[in-house]
C-alpha positions in Angstrom: 153.8 113.6 131.2 157.5 113.4 130.6 159.5 116.2 128.6 161.6 115.2 126.2 165.1 116.3 126.5 164.9 118.1 122.7 161.9 120.3 124.1 163.8 121.0 126.9 166.7 121.9 124.1 164.2 124.1 122.2 163.4 125.8 125.3 166.8 127.1 126.7 168.0 127.8 123.0 165.0 130.3 122.9 165.4 131.8 126.1 169.1 132.6 124.7 167.7 134.0 121.8 165.4 136.2 123.7 168.0 137.6 125.7 170.8 138.4 123.1 167.7 140.2 121.6 167.0 142.1 125.1 170.7 142.8 125.1 170.5 144.1 121.6 167.7 146.5 122.5 169.9 147.6 125.8 173.0 148.6 123.5 171.0 150.8 120.8 168.9 152.2 124.1 172.2 153.2 125.7 173.9 155.7 123.4 170.5 157.5 123.3 170.2 157.8 127.4 173.8 158.9 127.0 173.2 161.3 124.7 170.0 162.9 126.4 172.3 162.9 129.7 170.6 160.6 131.3 173.4 158.7 132.6 175.5 161.5 133.9 174.5 160.4 137.6 174.7 156.5 137.4 177.7 155.3 138.1 178.5 152.3 136.0 181.9 150.6 135.9 183.8 151.0 132.3 184.4 147.2 132.2 180.9 146.5 131.9 179.7 149.9 129.7 182.0 151.8 128.1 180.7 155.7 126.7 182.9 157.1 124.0 181.6 160.7 123.7 183.3 163.0 120.6 181.6 166.2 119.0 178.2 164.9 119.3 178.8 161.1 118.1 177.9 158.7 121.1 179.2 155.2 121.0 178.6 152.7 123.8 180.2 149.3 124.0 180.6 146.6 126.6 184.6 145.5 127.1 183.0 142.2 129.4 180.6 141.3 126.0 184.3 141.8 123.7 186.4 139.7 125.8 183.6 137.0 125.8 182.7 136.9 122.3 186.9 136.6 121.6 187.2 133.6 123.9 184.2 131.8 122.9 185.3 132.8 118.9 188.8 131.0 120.3 187.4 128.4 121.6 185.8 127.5 118.9 188.6 127.9 116.6 190.5 125.2 118.7 188.1 122.9 118.6 188.0 123.0 114.8 
C-alpha cells in the first residue's frame, strides 16, 4: 500500500493543530499554577515564560512565541 502525499499533508496538518491545542491548554494552566505558587521553585528562563503579577492579577506569556508570531506575520506580508 502506498500513502498519497495528500494524506501525509493531512496528518501533518492534524499534528500541528493538536500541538497548538496543547500549547493553548498549557498557557491557560500556567497562570493558574503561578497564582497557586506552584511555579515559585521552578527556574524557567524569562525568554521562554514571562509571568506578570500585580495585585492578584497573573498574566503569563512566552516572548519566544510572540517573536515567532511576528516573524511569521512579516514573512506572510512580504510574500503577498
